[in-house]
N, C-alpha and C positions, 0 to 999 in steps of 0.2 A: 169653465176656467177661462179667464181673460187672456187674449193673445197680444203679443207685442211684436213690432216690426223692426228688424235690425239688419242693415246691409241688404235689404231687398228680400230677405227670407222671413217667413212667419214662424215665430217661436212662442211657446206658452210662457207665462210669467215664471213658472217653475223652471223652465229650461234656461231662461235668462238669468235666473238666480236672484231676482229681486221680488220683494213682496209688493203686491198691488192692492190698495184698500178697496173695499166695496164702494159701489157708487153711492155718493151722497155722504160718505163718512169722512173723517179727518184722520190722518195718520198720527199716531202717538209718537212722542219723542222716544229715542232709544232709552232704555232704562237699565239700571244696574240691579244688584241683588234686591230681593224683596220689593220689587216694583219701584225702587228709587231711581231718580234721574241720574244718568252718567255725569261725571264731573265735566265742567266746561274746560276747554283747552286753556293751556297756560297763556297768560296775557302779560304784556309789557306795561309801561306807564299809561295811566288813564284808561286801562282796560284794553289796550290794543295788543294784537298778537306780536310775539317777538320776531324780528326779521330773520330770514334764513341766512346762514353764513355764506359769503361770496366765495366761490372757488378760487384757489391760488392761481395767479396769472401764469400762463405758459412761458417757459424760459429755457434757453439752451444751457445745459449743465456742463457738457464737454463734447469733444469731437476727436475722432481718429482719422487722419493725423491731427495733432493739436495745432492750434493757430500758431504761426511763426515757425513751424517745422521746416527743415531744409533736407534735401537729399531723399525725398519721399519716393518710394517705389510706385510708379504710375500704374502698375498692373493691379494694385490692391484696391478693394472697395473703400469708399468713404462712409463713415458712420457718424451721425450726429445724435447725441443722447440728450433728452429733455428731462425736466424735473417731474414729469408725469406722462402717462401713456398718451400717445398722439393719435389723432384720427387718421383715417385712410383716404379722405377725400381731397387732401391738399389745401391750398396750393403748395406744391413742392418747391424746394430750393432750386436755384439756378446756379450754373457753373460757368465761369468765364476763364479762359476761352471755352466755347461750347464743345462738349464732348459727347459722342453717341453713348447711350446707356440708359438705364432705368432706375427709378427710385422704388423702394418697398418700405412698408411700415410694419413694425412688430414691437408691441409693448411700448416702451418709452424711446424707441430708436427709429430713425429713418436711415436707410442704407442705400447708397448709390453704387451700382455695379457697372463699370464701363464695359462697353461691347468689346473694345480692344484694350486701349491703355490711355492714360493721360499723357499729354505731350511732354517730352523730356526737357529739362533745364528751363522750366517755365514757371512763372508766378501764377498760381491757381487761386481764384477767388470764388468761394461758395457763399451765396447770399440766401439767407433764410427769410422769406418775405413776411411782412405783417399780415395778419389774417389767418395764419396757420392755426388750426383748431385742435385742441386736445380732445381726447375721447369723452371727457366729462364736460366739455363745453367751453373751457377757458380758451382765450385767444391770445396769440402773440401780438403784443401791442405795437412793436416797432421792429424794423428789419435788423438782423444781426449778420455780420460777415465773418468768415473764417478764411484766412489767407495763408498759403504755404508754398514752398518751392519744390518742384519735383527734381529727382536726381538727373544728372547728365546721362545721356545714352551710353551704353556700353561701348568701350573702345573697340572691342572685338566686333560688335555690330557695325560700327563705322567702317572697319576694315572690310567686312563682308559686302556692305552696300557699295562702297567705292570700287572694290574689285569687280563686282557684278556690272558696274557701269564703265569699266575699263579706265578708271582714273588711277589705278595702281597697275604696275606691270606684273600682276599676279592673277591667278584663276582660283576661285573658291569653289570647292566641290562639297555639297552638303552630304552628311553621313546617311541621310534618308530623305524621304519625301518632305517637302516644305510647302504648306498651304500658301498659295499666292492670293490672299484676301487682305483687304484693308486692316481688319482686326488682327490677323496673324502678323502682318508687317509691323503694326504698332506694338504688339507684345514683344516681337523680336528685338526691338530697340533696347529693351531691358534684359531680355533673355534670348540671345542669338542662338540659332541652331548649331549643333555640332557639325564639324566638317574639317576639311584640310585645305591648305593653300599650296599652290605650286607656281613656279615662275612661268610667265607667259612667253619669256624670251628664250631662245635656244641656248644663248650664251650670255651670262650676266657679268658685267664688270664687278670685280670684288669690292670696289669702293661703293658701288650702288647696293650690292647685297648687304653691306655692313650697315646701311641705313634702315633696314627692315627688321622688325621684331613683332610677331603676331600678338595682337591684343595690348600693345603698348603705344603710348603717344610719341611716335617717332617723327623725325623731320620729314620722312617720306610721307607719312600720313598727313602732316600739316600741309605739305605741298599739294597733295591730292585734294584736300579740303579747299585750299585757295583756288585751285583750278576749277573745281565745281562751283564755288561761289562766283567766280568771274563769269562763267558760262551762264549762270542763272541770274545775273544782274544784282547779286547781293554784295554787301560790304566785304571786301577781300581782306580777312584777318586771320584765316586759318583756324578759326575756332568754330566748333560744331555747336551752334546755339539753336534755339527753337526754329528759326527760319531755315537753317540748313537741314534739320531733321524733317521738317515739313516738306521741303523741296525733294529730299531723297525719297520720302514716302509717296510722292505724287508723280514721279517721273520714271520712265523706262528708257529715256534717251541717253545713249552712251556718249562718252567724251568725243567731241568732233575733231579734236586736234591730234589724238594719239599721244603716246607717252615719250617724252624727251628727257635725256640726261646729258649733262655736260661735265667734263672733267678737265680742269686746268692743272697742268703739271709744271712745277717749278724746277724740275730736273732739266738741266740744259742739254740741248736747246729746248727752251720752254715752249709749251704747245697747248692747244685746246682741242679736245676730241668731243664730238657730239654724236650721241646715239639717238635714233628715233625708231620706236617699235621694234627694238632688237637689232637694228642694223646701224653701222657707222655711216652717217650722212656727211660728216665734215671732219677734217683733221688739218690743222693749220698752225703755223708758228705763231707765238703770242709773247707778249711782254707782261711781266708782273711787277710788283712794287720794289723799289730800291730799298736798301737796308734802313734808311732813315724813315721810310714809310712803306713797310712790307705789306703784302697781301696776306691776310690772315688765313691760316689753314682751317679746314672744316667743310661742312656741307651746309648750304644755305638755299633759300627759296627766292626765285625772282619775284619781286614785289612791285616793280614799276618799269614801264617800257616807253621809250621816246625814240622817234625816228631821227630827230636832230635836236641838238641843244648846244649852248655855250656853257661849258663847265668852268666854274669860277672857284678860286680858293687861294690858299697861301702855300708857297713853296717852303721847303725846310730852311732855306736861308732867310725867310721872312718876306720875300718879294711876293707879289700877287700874280696870278695867272688867270687868263680867260681864253680857254681853248675851244674852238668849234669842233664838235665831234658828231658822229652819226651812229645809227643802229645800236642804241643804248638799252641795256637790260640790267637794272640795278638788282643786286642780290645780297649785299651786306653793308648797311649804312651807306656811305658814299662810294663804295666800290661797285663797279659795273663792268660788264663785258661790253666793249664798244670799239668802233673804228677810231684810230688815232694815227695821223700821218707821222711816220718815222722813216729814217733812212734804212733801217733794218729791224728785224724782229727775232726773238728767241732768247732774250736775256733781260734781266730786271732794268726797266726804264721808267715805269709809271710811279704814281703816288698811291698805289694800292689797287688800281683797276687792272683788268685783264684786257690789254690792248691788242687789236687785230688789224691786219691789212684791210683795205676797203672791200674788195670783192668777197673774201671769206666772211667778213662781218655782215655784209648785206645778205649773203646766202643763209647765214646762221640765224639772223635775227628773227625771222618768222617762226622758227622752232622754239625760241626762248619765250614761251608764253608765261603768263602769271602762274606761279606755283612750281615752275620747272626747277629741278634740283641742280645746283652748281656746286661741284666739289673742287676745292683747292687743296693740292697735296704736294709734298716734296720739300 
């Protein structure tokens, strides 16, 4: 029996499964019944064989989340569904901004599972690259993109993060162990751990306590965000956008200023009291706005600070003023805490500002950093 060689091993023709003609003979064509030749394969025009049908091109059929979605939970996997099963060799889609995680293929879907979570309040772009191959060989001919926007981080998560960094006058105590890993912190932005808040101050002014509500977007929380933004060199707007969340995730540095609160009372004699880290650091006579230009009641955040300036405007009688002032901390529109030279203090004299004598104003100004709460009452 004649032997054949395949893959380096010696096998007989019978083992290979093919018939080998005897030496010097010619193999007969395959034949049908009764020794007739088998029919020729089907042919196209002019006797040529019909071309094989080309496979359908690979295309994206849908995605979860869908393109244009908003408020997407960043902890969920991303899924792209194609019009046919996809191969496992890639190239896989890319995500911008880059997110740790991995892609997997199953049937007609590619799924990305983040290690932690997608960044909150962010525009996410998923790019499916050309060259991605289907299991049957078809290729994606051009890139396709899917864009959506993730949800804002949880307000409760923001409370917890800013309390941990001492930007709030509260202490957060988790209900149980909380993993301190990048992935755990990223997931906590959307699903914060359970726990309780308590005041860090031994005695809390009632007006300050009224500005706090756990898990709600309060003026206290806005001020804390502003203070954090100022310390990190970000735009100070009190809004927790992607940059704020990224900075919170990457830092353990606590508030270097401590927590300050200022209360302007319009009860005569008018006054300003300033607390810092739970203790009164200043109490001084003050002037607020006259009836024609009153100082608005409410709680506001310091948004601009100037050591000196000339304040210009129009008096109620239509005349113009240009007053040199010092130690200025704006908190509500054109209203500011500042020094203004007056013969006396303790009753309405300003056009809406909280005016102070020079020495108290100079001593108080370093405490009134960006984001500090100023309450006007009475």
